[in-house]
mmCIF file of the C-alpha atoms, coordinates in Angstrom:
data_MODEL
# 
_entry.id   MODEL 
# 
loop_
_atom_site.group_PDB 
_atom_site.id 
_atom_site.type_symbol 
_atom_site.label_atom_id 
_atom_site.label_alt_id 
_atom_site.label_comp_id 
_atom_site.label_asym_id 
_atom_site.label_entity_id 
_atom_site.label_seq_id 
_atom_site.pdbx_PDB_ins_code 
_atom_site.Cartn_x 
_atom_site.Cartn_y 
_atom_site.Cartn_z 
_atom_site.occupancy 
_atom_site.B_iso_or_equiv 
_atom_site.pdbx_formal_charge 
_atom_site.auth_seq_id 
_atom_site.auth_comp_id 
_atom_site.auth_asym_id 
_atom_site.auth_atom_id 
_atom_site.pdbx_PDB_model_num 
ATOM 1   C CA . UNK A 1 1   ? 8.427   22.373  -11.459 1.00 0.00 ? 1   UNK A CA 1 
ATOM 2   C CA . UNK A 1 2   ? 8.366   19.385  -13.810 1.00 0.00 ? 2   UNK A CA 1 
ATOM 3   C CA . UNK A 1 3   ? 6.735   16.086  -12.832 1.00 0.00 ? 3   UNK A CA 1 
ATOM 4   C CA . UNK A 1 4   ? 10.181  14.485  -12.585 1.00 0.00 ? 4   UNK A CA 1 
ATOM 5   C CA . UNK A 1 5   ? 11.508  17.272  -10.349 1.00 0.00 ? 5   UNK A CA 1 
ATOM 6   C CA . UNK A 1 6   ? 8.418   17.228  -8.160  1.00 0.00 ? 6   UNK A CA 1 
ATOM 7   C CA . UNK A 1 7   ? 8.704   13.467  -7.661  1.00 0.00 ? 7   UNK A CA 1 
ATOM 8   C CA . UNK A 1 8   ? 12.459  13.690  -7.018  1.00 0.00 ? 8   UNK A CA 1 
ATOM 9   C CA . UNK A 1 9   ? 11.852  16.400  -4.409  1.00 0.00 ? 9   UNK A CA 1 
ATOM 10  C CA . UNK A 1 10  ? 9.213   14.262  -2.701  1.00 0.00 ? 10  UNK A CA 1 
ATOM 11  C CA . UNK A 1 11  ? 11.367  11.135  -2.722  1.00 0.00 ? 11  UNK A CA 1 
ATOM 12  C CA . UNK A 1 12  ? 14.260  13.113  -1.230  1.00 0.00 ? 12  UNK A CA 1 
ATOM 13  C CA . UNK A 1 13  ? 11.911  14.296  1.509   1.00 0.00 ? 13  UNK A CA 1 
ATOM 14  C CA . UNK A 1 14  ? 11.164  10.662  2.321   1.00 0.00 ? 14  UNK A CA 1 
ATOM 15  C CA . UNK A 1 15  ? 14.871  9.826   2.314   1.00 0.00 ? 15  UNK A CA 1 
ATOM 16  C CA . UNK A 1 16  ? 14.461  7.541   -0.704  1.00 0.00 ? 16  UNK A CA 1 
ATOM 17  C CA . UNK A 1 17  ? 16.900  7.305   -3.592  1.00 0.00 ? 17  UNK A CA 1 
ATOM 18  C CA . UNK A 1 18  ? 15.251  5.419   -6.447  1.00 0.00 ? 18  UNK A CA 1 
ATOM 19  C CA . UNK A 1 19  ? 16.830  4.718   -9.844  1.00 0.00 ? 19  UNK A CA 1 
ATOM 20  C CA . UNK A 1 20  ? 15.512  6.706   -12.803 1.00 0.00 ? 20  UNK A CA 1 
ATOM 21  C CA . UNK A 1 21  ? 13.557  3.767   -14.312 1.00 0.00 ? 21  UNK A CA 1 
ATOM 22  C CA . UNK A 1 22  ? 11.617  3.344   -11.037 1.00 0.00 ? 22  UNK A CA 1 
ATOM 23  C CA . UNK A 1 23  ? 10.784  7.053   -10.927 1.00 0.00 ? 23  UNK A CA 1 
ATOM 24  C CA . UNK A 1 24  ? 9.575   6.882   -14.527 1.00 0.00 ? 24  UNK A CA 1 
ATOM 25  C CA . UNK A 1 25  ? 7.364   3.890   -13.698 1.00 0.00 ? 25  UNK A CA 1 
ATOM 26  C CA . UNK A 1 26  ? 5.872   5.743   -10.732 1.00 0.00 ? 26  UNK A CA 1 
ATOM 27  C CA . UNK A 1 27  ? 4.870   8.641   -12.976 1.00 0.00 ? 27  UNK A CA 1 
ATOM 28  C CA . UNK A 1 28  ? 3.573   6.213   -15.617 1.00 0.00 ? 28  UNK A CA 1 
ATOM 29  C CA . UNK A 1 29  ? 1.466   4.511   -12.935 1.00 0.00 ? 29  UNK A CA 1 
ATOM 30  C CA . UNK A 1 30  ? 0.036   7.871   -11.857 1.00 0.00 ? 30  UNK A CA 1 
ATOM 31  C CA . UNK A 1 31  ? -0.881  8.626   -15.472 1.00 0.00 ? 31  UNK A CA 1 
ATOM 32  C CA . UNK A 1 32  ? -2.616  5.244   -15.810 1.00 0.00 ? 32  UNK A CA 1 
ATOM 33  C CA . UNK A 1 33  ? -4.476  5.731   -12.535 1.00 0.00 ? 33  UNK A CA 1 
ATOM 34  C CA . UNK A 1 34  ? -5.795  9.143   -13.559 1.00 0.00 ? 34  UNK A CA 1 
ATOM 35  C CA . UNK A 1 35  ? -6.675  7.937   -17.062 1.00 0.00 ? 35  UNK A CA 1 
ATOM 36  C CA . UNK A 1 36  ? -8.671  4.920   -15.870 1.00 0.00 ? 36  UNK A CA 1 
ATOM 37  C CA . UNK A 1 37  ? -10.184 6.975   -13.071 1.00 0.00 ? 37  UNK A CA 1 
ATOM 38  C CA . UNK A 1 38  ? -12.265 8.936   -15.582 1.00 0.00 ? 38  UNK A CA 1 
ATOM 39  C CA . UNK A 1 39  ? -14.318 5.804   -16.255 1.00 0.00 ? 39  UNK A CA 1 
ATOM 40  C CA . UNK A 1 40  ? -13.721 3.451   -13.328 1.00 0.00 ? 40  UNK A CA 1 
ATOM 41  C CA . UNK A 1 41  ? -13.826 5.922   -10.401 1.00 0.00 ? 41  UNK A CA 1 
ATOM 42  C CA . UNK A 1 42  ? -10.742 4.445   -8.739  1.00 0.00 ? 42  UNK A CA 1 
ATOM 43  C CA . UNK A 1 43  ? -10.000 7.450   -6.545  1.00 0.00 ? 43  UNK A CA 1 
ATOM 44  C CA . UNK A 1 44  ? -11.592 10.735  -5.500  1.00 0.00 ? 44  UNK A CA 1 
ATOM 45  C CA . UNK A 1 45  ? -8.289  12.467  -6.273  1.00 0.00 ? 45  UNK A CA 1 
ATOM 46  C CA . UNK A 1 46  ? -8.090  13.733  -9.835  1.00 0.00 ? 46  UNK A CA 1 
ATOM 47  C CA . UNK A 1 47  ? -5.366  16.414  -9.812  1.00 0.00 ? 47  UNK A CA 1 
ATOM 48  C CA . UNK A 1 48  ? -1.931  15.085  -10.859 1.00 0.00 ? 48  UNK A CA 1 
ATOM 49  C CA . UNK A 1 49  ? -0.147  16.975  -8.054  1.00 0.00 ? 49  UNK A CA 1 
ATOM 50  C CA . UNK A 1 50  ? -2.440  15.571  -5.384  1.00 0.00 ? 50  UNK A CA 1 
ATOM 51  C CA . UNK A 1 51  ? -2.140  12.075  -6.854  1.00 0.00 ? 51  UNK A CA 1 
ATOM 52  C CA . UNK A 1 52  ? 1.618   12.373  -6.426  1.00 0.00 ? 52  UNK A CA 1 
ATOM 53  C CA . UNK A 1 53  ? 1.489   13.468  -2.783  1.00 0.00 ? 53  UNK A CA 1 
ATOM 54  C CA . UNK A 1 54  ? -1.637  11.676  -1.530  1.00 0.00 ? 54  UNK A CA 1 
ATOM 55  C CA . UNK A 1 55  ? -1.039  8.413   -3.409  1.00 0.00 ? 55  UNK A CA 1 
ATOM 56  C CA . UNK A 1 56  ? 2.558   7.884   -4.569  1.00 0.00 ? 56  UNK A CA 1 
ATOM 57  C CA . UNK A 1 57  ? 4.479   9.548   -1.739  1.00 0.00 ? 57  UNK A CA 1 
ATOM 58  C CA . UNK A 1 58  ? 1.959   8.482   0.909   1.00 0.00 ? 58  UNK A CA 1 
ATOM 59  C CA . UNK A 1 59  ? 2.345   4.840   -0.190  1.00 0.00 ? 59  UNK A CA 1 
ATOM 60  C CA . UNK A 1 60  ? 6.133   5.027   -0.344  1.00 0.00 ? 60  UNK A CA 1 
ATOM 61  C CA . UNK A 1 61  ? 6.376   6.515   3.157   1.00 0.00 ? 61  UNK A CA 1 
ATOM 62  C CA . UNK A 1 62  ? 6.086   2.983   4.598   1.00 0.00 ? 62  UNK A CA 1 
ATOM 63  C CA . UNK A 1 63  ? 8.958   1.585   2.514   1.00 0.00 ? 63  UNK A CA 1 
ATOM 64  C CA . UNK A 1 64  ? 11.611  1.986   5.254   1.00 0.00 ? 64  UNK A CA 1 
ATOM 65  C CA . UNK A 1 65  ? 9.518   -0.264  7.517   1.00 0.00 ? 65  UNK A CA 1 
ATOM 66  C CA . UNK A 1 66  ? 9.493   -3.142  5.018   1.00 0.00 ? 66  UNK A CA 1 
ATOM 67  C CA . UNK A 1 67  ? 13.204  -3.936  5.124   1.00 0.00 ? 67  UNK A CA 1 
ATOM 68  C CA . UNK A 1 68  ? 12.629  -7.415  6.577   1.00 0.00 ? 68  UNK A CA 1 
ATOM 69  C CA . UNK A 1 69  ? 9.587   -8.190  4.411   1.00 0.00 ? 69  UNK A CA 1 
ATOM 70  C CA . UNK A 1 70  ? 9.940   -10.459 1.379   1.00 0.00 ? 70  UNK A CA 1 
ATOM 71  C CA . UNK A 1 71  ? 6.278   -11.298 0.742   1.00 0.00 ? 71  UNK A CA 1 
ATOM 72  C CA . UNK A 1 72  ? 3.618   -8.632  1.238   1.00 0.00 ? 72  UNK A CA 1 
ATOM 73  C CA . UNK A 1 73  ? -0.163  -8.873  0.906   1.00 0.00 ? 73  UNK A CA 1 
ATOM 74  C CA . UNK A 1 74  ? -1.982  -5.608  0.194   1.00 0.00 ? 74  UNK A CA 1 
ATOM 75  C CA . UNK A 1 75  ? -5.647  -5.849  1.188   1.00 0.00 ? 75  UNK A CA 1 
ATOM 76  C CA . UNK A 1 76  ? -8.407  -3.720  -0.316  1.00 0.00 ? 76  UNK A CA 1 
ATOM 77  C CA . UNK A 1 77  ? -5.963  -1.685  -2.356  1.00 0.00 ? 77  UNK A CA 1 
ATOM 78  C CA . UNK A 1 78  ? -8.511  -0.203  -4.784  1.00 0.00 ? 78  UNK A CA 1 
ATOM 79  C CA . UNK A 1 79  ? -6.395  1.344   -7.503  1.00 0.00 ? 79  UNK A CA 1 
ATOM 80  C CA . UNK A 1 80  ? -3.303  -0.517  -6.293  1.00 0.00 ? 80  UNK A CA 1 
ATOM 81  C CA . UNK A 1 81  ? -2.267  1.551   -3.300  1.00 0.00 ? 81  UNK A CA 1 
ATOM 82  C CA . UNK A 1 82  ? 0.125   1.110   -1.613  1.00 0.00 ? 82  UNK A CA 1 
ATOM 83  C CA . UNK A 1 83  ? 1.017   -2.149  -3.385  1.00 0.00 ? 83  UNK A CA 1 
ATOM 84  C CA . UNK A 1 84  ? 1.927   -0.914  -6.869  1.00 0.00 ? 84  UNK A CA 1 
ATOM 85  C CA . UNK A 1 85  ? 4.190   1.971   -5.779  1.00 0.00 ? 85  UNK A CA 1 
ATOM 86  C CA . UNK A 1 86  ? 5.925   -0.373  -3.322  1.00 0.00 ? 86  UNK A CA 1 
ATOM 87  C CA . UNK A 1 87  ? 6.400   -3.039  -6.014  1.00 0.00 ? 87  UNK A CA 1 
ATOM 88  C CA . UNK A 1 88  ? 7.878   -0.402  -8.344  1.00 0.00 ? 88  UNK A CA 1 
ATOM 89  C CA . UNK A 1 89  ? 10.214  1.011   -5.713  1.00 0.00 ? 89  UNK A CA 1 
ATOM 90  C CA . UNK A 1 90  ? 11.455  -2.388  -4.506  1.00 0.00 ? 90  UNK A CA 1 
ATOM 91  C CA . UNK A 1 91  ? 11.594  -5.009  -7.287  1.00 0.00 ? 91  UNK A CA 1 
ATOM 92  C CA . UNK A 1 92  ? 12.751  -7.694  -4.814  1.00 0.00 ? 92  UNK A CA 1 
ATOM 93  C CA . UNK A 1 93  ? 9.509   -7.338  -2.835  1.00 0.00 ? 93  UNK A CA 1 
ATOM 94  C CA . UNK A 1 94  ? 6.844   -9.912  -3.778  1.00 0.00 ? 94  UNK A CA 1 
ATOM 95  C CA . UNK A 1 95  ? 3.492   -8.067  -3.586  1.00 0.00 ? 95  UNK A CA 1 
ATOM 96  C CA . UNK A 1 96  ? 0.062   -9.714  -3.826  1.00 0.00 ? 96  UNK A CA 1 
ATOM 97  C CA . UNK A 1 97  ? -2.855  -7.292  -4.079  1.00 0.00 ? 97  UNK A CA 1 
ATOM 98  C CA . UNK A 1 98  ? -6.209  -8.611  -2.858  1.00 0.00 ? 98  UNK A CA 1 
ATOM 99  C CA . UNK A 1 99  ? -9.129  -6.629  -4.300  1.00 0.00 ? 99  UNK A CA 1 
ATOM 100 C CA . UNK A 1 100 ? -12.763 -7.753  -4.372  1.00 0.00 ? 100 UNK A CA 1 
ATOM 101 C CA . UNK A 1 101 ? -14.062 -5.149  -6.865  1.00 0.00 ? 101 UNK A CA 1 
ATOM 102 C CA . UNK A 1 102 ? -13.665 -6.466  -10.399 1.00 0.00 ? 102 UNK A CA 1 
ATOM 103 C CA . UNK A 1 103 ? -13.067 -3.169  -12.189 1.00 0.00 ? 103 UNK A CA 1 
ATOM 104 C CA . UNK A 1 104 ? -10.374 -2.170  -9.700  1.00 0.00 ? 104 UNK A CA 1 
ATOM 105 C CA . UNK A 1 105 ? -8.665  -5.556  -9.993  1.00 0.00 ? 105 UNK A CA 1 
ATOM 106 C CA . UNK A 1 106 ? -8.829  -5.207  -13.793 1.00 0.00 ? 106 UNK A CA 1 
ATOM 107 C CA . UNK A 1 107 ? -7.087  -1.852  -13.610 1.00 0.00 ? 107 UNK A CA 1 
ATOM 108 C CA . UNK A 1 108 ? -4.370  -3.294  -11.393 1.00 0.00 ? 108 UNK A CA 1 
ATOM 109 C CA . UNK A 1 109 ? -3.832  -6.179  -13.804 1.00 0.00 ? 109 UNK A CA 1 
ATOM 110 C CA . UNK A 1 110 ? -3.507  -3.730  -16.693 1.00 0.00 ? 110 UNK A CA 1 
ATOM 111 C CA . UNK A 1 111 ? -1.026  -1.650  -14.696 1.00 0.00 ? 111 UNK A CA 1 
ATOM 112 C CA . UNK A 1 112 ? 0.990   -4.784  -13.939 1.00 0.00 ? 112 UNK A CA 1 
ATOM 113 C CA . UNK A 1 113 ? 1.205   -5.563  -17.667 1.00 0.00 ? 113 UNK A CA 1 
ATOM 114 C CA . UNK A 1 114 ? 1.932   -2.029  -18.891 1.00 0.00 ? 114 UNK A CA 1 
ATOM 115 C CA . UNK A 1 115 ? 4.533   -1.344  -16.195 1.00 0.00 ? 115 UNK A CA 1 
ATOM 116 C CA . UNK A 1 116 ? 6.163   -4.779  -16.425 1.00 0.00 ? 116 UNK A CA 1 
ATOM 117 C CA . UNK A 1 117 ? 5.763   -5.590  -12.731 1.00 0.00 ? 117 UNK A CA 1 
ATOM 118 C CA . UNK A 1 118 ? 6.819   -9.230  -12.470 1.00 0.00 ? 118 UNK A CA 1 
ATOM 119 C CA . UNK A 1 119 ? 6.845   -8.974  -8.654  1.00 0.00 ? 119 UNK A CA 1 
ATOM 120 C CA . UNK A 1 120 ? 3.186   -7.898  -8.457  1.00 0.00 ? 120 UNK A CA 1 
ATOM 121 C CA . UNK A 1 121 ? 0.152   -10.213 -8.472  1.00 0.00 ? 121 UNK A CA 1 
ATOM 122 C CA . UNK A 1 122 ? -3.555  -9.358  -8.434  1.00 0.00 ? 122 UNK A CA 1 
ATOM 123 C CA . UNK A 1 123 ? -6.088  -11.577 -6.650  1.00 0.00 ? 123 UNK A CA 1 
ATOM 124 C CA . UNK A 1 124 ? -9.709  -10.636 -7.431  1.00 0.00 ? 124 UNK A CA 1 
ATOM 125 C CA . UNK A 1 125 ? -11.252 -12.310 -4.389  1.00 0.00 ? 125 UNK A CA 1 
ATOM 126 C CA . UNK A 1 126 ? -12.684 -11.560 -0.982  1.00 0.00 ? 126 UNK A CA 1 
ATOM 127 C CA . UNK A 1 127 ? -9.769  -11.588 1.432   1.00 0.00 ? 127 UNK A CA 1 
ATOM 128 C CA . UNK A 1 128 ? -11.332 -14.216 3.690   1.00 0.00 ? 128 UNK A CA 1 
ATOM 129 C CA . UNK A 1 129 ? -11.453 -16.607 0.733   1.00 0.00 ? 129 UNK A CA 1 
ATOM 130 C CA . UNK A 1 130 ? -7.809  -16.205 -0.270  1.00 0.00 ? 130 UNK A CA 1 
ATOM 131 C CA . UNK A 1 131 ? -5.622  -19.231 0.330   1.00 0.00 ? 131 UNK A CA 1 
ATOM 132 C CA . UNK A 1 132 ? -1.952  -18.816 -0.470  1.00 0.00 ? 132 UNK A CA 1 
ATOM 133 C CA . UNK A 1 133 ? 0.481   -21.708 -0.836  1.00 0.00 ? 133 UNK A CA 1 
ATOM 134 C CA . UNK A 1 134 ? 3.063   -19.561 0.927   1.00 0.00 ? 134 UNK A CA 1 
ATOM 135 C CA . UNK A 1 135 ? 2.129   -17.294 3.835   1.00 0.00 ? 135 UNK A CA 1 
ATOM 136 C CA . UNK A 1 136 ? 3.065   -13.608 3.939   1.00 0.00 ? 136 UNK A CA 1 
ATOM 137 C CA . UNK A 1 137 ? 5.667   -11.836 6.041   1.00 0.00 ? 137 UNK A CA 1 
ATOM 138 C CA . UNK A 1 138 ? 3.306   -8.879  6.389   1.00 0.00 ? 138 UNK A CA 1 
ATOM 139 C CA . UNK A 1 139 ? -0.209  -7.811  5.455   1.00 0.00 ? 139 UNK A CA 1 
ATOM 140 C CA . UNK A 1 140 ? -0.744  -4.119  4.772   1.00 0.00 ? 140 UNK A CA 1 
ATOM 141 C CA . UNK A 1 141 ? -3.870  -1.996  4.368   1.00 0.00 ? 141 UNK A CA 1 
ATOM 142 C CA . UNK A 1 142 ? -4.528  1.645   3.646   1.00 0.00 ? 142 UNK A CA 1 
ATOM 143 C CA . UNK A 1 143 ? -7.793  2.807   5.234   1.00 0.00 ? 143 UNK A CA 1 
ATOM 144 C CA . UNK A 1 144 ? -9.279  -0.665  4.702   1.00 0.00 ? 144 UNK A CA 1 
ATOM 145 C CA . UNK A 1 145 ? -11.272 -1.143  7.916   1.00 0.00 ? 145 UNK A CA 1 
ATOM 146 C CA . UNK A 1 146 ? -10.950 -1.014  11.684  1.00 0.00 ? 146 UNK A CA 1 
ATOM 147 C CA . UNK A 1 147 ? -7.803  -2.576  13.135  1.00 0.00 ? 147 UNK A CA 1 
ATOM 148 C CA . UNK A 1 148 ? -9.758  -5.430  14.682  1.00 0.00 ? 148 UNK A CA 1 
ATOM 149 C CA . UNK A 1 149 ? -11.621 -6.292  11.480  1.00 0.00 ? 149 UNK A CA 1 
ATOM 150 C CA . UNK A 1 150 ? -8.422  -6.005  9.440   1.00 0.00 ? 150 UNK A CA 1 
ATOM 151 C CA . UNK A 1 151 ? -6.652  -8.499  11.691  1.00 0.00 ? 151 UNK A CA 1 
ATOM 152 C CA . UNK A 1 152 ? -9.625  -10.876 11.890  1.00 0.00 ? 152 UNK A CA 1 
ATOM 153 C CA . UNK A 1 153 ? -10.067 -11.034 8.103   1.00 0.00 ? 153 UNK A CA 1 
ATOM 154 C CA . UNK A 1 154 ? -6.385  -11.556 7.306   1.00 0.00 ? 154 UNK A CA 1 
ATOM 155 C CA . UNK A 1 155 ? -4.930  -13.597 10.163  1.00 0.00 ? 155 UNK A CA 1 
ATOM 156 C CA . UNK A 1 156 ? -4.857  -16.727 7.974   1.00 0.00 ? 156 UNK A CA 1 
ATOM 157 C CA . UNK A 1 157 ? -2.515  -14.976 5.522   1.00 0.00 ? 157 UNK A CA 1 
ATOM 158 C CA . UNK A 1 158 ? 0.273   -14.281 8.044   1.00 0.00 ? 158 UNK A CA 1 
ATOM 159 C CA . UNK A 1 159 ? 3.216   -16.597 8.481   1.00 0.00 ? 159 UNK A CA 1 
ATOM 160 C CA . UNK A 1 160 ? 4.352   -17.327 12.061  1.00 0.00 ? 160 UNK A CA 1 
ATOM 161 C CA . UNK A 1 161 ? 6.125   -14.196 13.223  1.00 0.00 ? 161 UNK A CA 1 
ATOM 162 C CA . UNK A 1 162 ? 4.392   -12.082 10.573  1.00 0.00 ? 162 UNK A CA 1 
ATOM 163 C CA . UNK A 1 163 ? 2.929   -8.633  11.187  1.00 0.00 ? 163 UNK A CA 1 
ATOM 164 C CA . UNK A 1 164 ? -0.012  -6.460  10.210  1.00 0.00 ? 164 UNK A CA 1 
ATOM 165 C CA . UNK A 1 165 ? 0.741   -2.967  8.914   1.00 0.00 ? 165 UNK A CA 1 
ATOM 166 C CA . UNK A 1 166 ? -2.221  -0.571  9.027   1.00 0.00 ? 166 UNK A CA 1 
ATOM 167 C CA . UNK A 1 167 ? -1.856  2.841   7.372   1.00 0.00 ? 167 UNK A CA 1 
ATOM 168 C CA . UNK A 1 168 ? -4.040  5.329   9.214   1.00 0.00 ? 168 UNK A CA 1 
ATOM 169 C CA . UNK A 1 169 ? -4.561  9.056   9.591   1.00 0.00 ? 169 UNK A CA 1 
ATOM 170 C CA . UNK A 1 170 ? -4.558  9.879   13.280  1.00 0.00 ? 170 UNK A CA 1 
ATOM 171 C CA . UNK A 1 171 ? -3.731  7.202   15.834  1.00 0.00 ? 171 UNK A CA 1 
ATOM 172 C CA . UNK A 1 172 ? -7.029  5.274   16.271  1.00 0.00 ? 172 UNK A CA 1 
ATOM 173 C CA . UNK A 1 173 ? -6.966  4.955   20.052  1.00 0.00 ? 173 UNK A CA 1 
ATOM 174 C CA . UNK A 1 174 ? -10.518 3.569   20.188  1.00 0.00 ? 174 UNK A CA 1 
ATOM 175 C CA . UNK A 1 175 ? -9.682  0.842   17.648  1.00 0.00 ? 175 UNK A CA 1 
ATOM 176 C CA . UNK A 1 176 ? -6.513  -0.051  19.545  1.00 0.00 ? 176 UNK A CA 1 
ATOM 177 C CA . UNK A 1 177 ? -8.464  -0.275  22.819  1.00 0.00 ? 177 UNK A CA 1 
ATOM 178 C CA . UNK A 1 178 ? -11.012 -2.569  21.148  1.00 0.00 ? 178 UNK A CA 1 
ATOM 179 C CA . UNK A 1 179 ? -8.440  -5.089  19.892  1.00 0.00 ? 179 UNK A CA 1 
ATOM 180 C CA . UNK A 1 180 ? -8.801  -8.613  21.295  1.00 0.00 ? 180 UNK A CA 1 
ATOM 181 C CA . UNK A 1 181 ? -6.153  -9.731  23.810  1.00 0.00 ? 181 UNK A CA 1 
ATOM 182 C CA . UNK A 1 182 ? -4.433  -12.017 21.297  1.00 0.00 ? 182 UNK A CA 1 
ATOM 183 C CA . UNK A 1 183 ? -3.390  -9.062  19.106  1.00 0.00 ? 183 UNK A CA 1 
ATOM 184 C CA . UNK A 1 184 ? -0.688  -6.630  20.210  1.00 0.00 ? 184 UNK A CA 1 
ATOM 185 C CA . UNK A 1 185 ? 0.216   -3.211  18.846  1.00 0.00 ? 185 UNK A CA 1 
ATOM 186 C CA . UNK A 1 186 ? 4.012   -3.332  18.781  1.00 0.00 ? 186 UNK A CA 1 
ATOM 187 C CA . UNK A 1 187 ? 4.754   0.057   17.191  1.00 0.00 ? 187 UNK A CA 1 
ATOM 188 C CA . UNK A 1 188 ? 3.155   3.277   16.002  1.00 0.00 ? 188 UNK A CA 1 
ATOM 189 C CA . UNK A 1 189 ? 5.270   5.095   13.423  1.00 0.00 ? 189 UNK A CA 1 
ATOM 190 C CA . UNK A 1 190 ? 4.376   8.685   12.501  1.00 0.00 ? 190 UNK A CA 1 
ATOM 191 C CA . UNK A 1 191 ? 4.707   9.153   8.730   1.00 0.00 ? 191 UNK A CA 1 
ATOM 192 C CA . UNK A 1 192 ? 5.750   12.515  7.358   1.00 0.00 ? 192 UNK A CA 1 
ATOM 193 C CA . UNK A 1 193 ? 4.737   12.759  3.730   1.00 0.00 ? 193 UNK A CA 1 
ATOM 194 C CA . UNK A 1 194 ? 6.167   15.694  1.766   1.00 0.00 ? 194 UNK A CA 1 
ATOM 195 C CA . UNK A 1 195 ? 3.407   17.938  0.458   1.00 0.00 ? 195 UNK A CA 1 
ATOM 196 C CA . UNK A 1 196 ? 0.700   16.230  2.503   1.00 0.00 ? 196 UNK A CA 1 
ATOM 197 C CA . UNK A 1 197 ? -0.629  18.444  5.267   1.00 0.00 ? 197 UNK A CA 1 
ATOM 198 C CA . UNK A 1 198 ? -2.331  15.699  7.225   1.00 0.00 ? 198 UNK A CA 1 
ATOM 199 C CA . UNK A 1 199 ? -1.509  13.339  10.064  1.00 0.00 ? 199 UNK A CA 1 
ATOM 200 C CA . UNK A 1 200 ? -0.428  9.884   8.921   1.00 0.00 ? 200 UNK A CA 1 
ATOM 201 C CA . UNK A 1 201 ? 0.611   6.894   11.048  1.00 0.00 ? 201 UNK A CA 1 
ATOM 202 C CA . UNK A 1 202 ? 1.626   3.290   10.501  1.00 0.00 ? 202 UNK A CA 1 
ATOM 203 C CA . UNK A 1 203 ? 0.199   0.931   13.135  1.00 0.00 ? 203 UNK A CA 1 
ATOM 204 C CA . UNK A 1 204 ? 2.196   -2.301  13.457  1.00 0.00 ? 204 UNK A CA 1 
ATOM 205 C CA . UNK A 1 205 ? 0.471   -5.290  15.052  1.00 0.00 ? 205 UNK A CA 1 
ATOM 206 C CA . UNK A 1 206 ? 1.275   -8.931  15.611  1.00 0.00 ? 206 UNK A CA 1 
ATOM 207 C CA . UNK A 1 207 ? -0.438  -11.967 17.126  1.00 0.00 ? 207 UNK A CA 1 
ATOM 208 C CA . UNK A 1 208 ? 0.505   -12.583 20.736  1.00 0.00 ? 208 UNK A CA 1 
# 
C-alpha cells in the first residue's frame, strides 16, 4: 500500500475527509519529522508506518472535538504533536505550540516554514511564562503531565468558558480523583485510532 493510500485509509477510519493538499502536507510533515529525528531525537518512533498511526492519525483523532475551538494552545508538543497535524487538517484553526526545548521548537519553526502553515505559531518558552494578548478557547496536551499539573500550569491561558483537552492512554482515574475541587472533568471520549492497538482517551476538563 502506498503512503497516500495508507493515509487515506486511516483518515477514512477516523471519519475525516481532507483535501489532497492537506494529505500531502501531512506526509511531508512526517518526512520532516523522521529526517530531523535522526539528529534531534524528537520521537522514539522511527518507522514511517508507525509515525503515521502513532503520530498523525493519533493527533487527528481529536479533530471532531475541536469544532467550537478557534484558538488552540498545544503544550509540550515536542515534535509538534498534535498541533501541526491539526493545523494542517484545519487551516481555520489558530494553533500556538508552546515548547520549552530549543531544538524541538526549532524543528517546529522549520516545519511551519516548509509546510506554509500561516495558522501555526511556535513559542519557545516555559508554559507558565507565556502571556498571550488573546486567551485560548482550549489548551491541549499529549502525554504532557498529570491532569492536575497540566491544569495548574495552563489555567492563565484559558479564556472564560475555555476547556482543557488532555490526550491520554487509559483513563487516569487516580489523576481525576486528585483534581482540586475547582476543576471538573466534563467528558471522557474514547479515541479509536486506525492501526493503533492501544487504548486512547481524550479527557475534557473545565474550571468550575
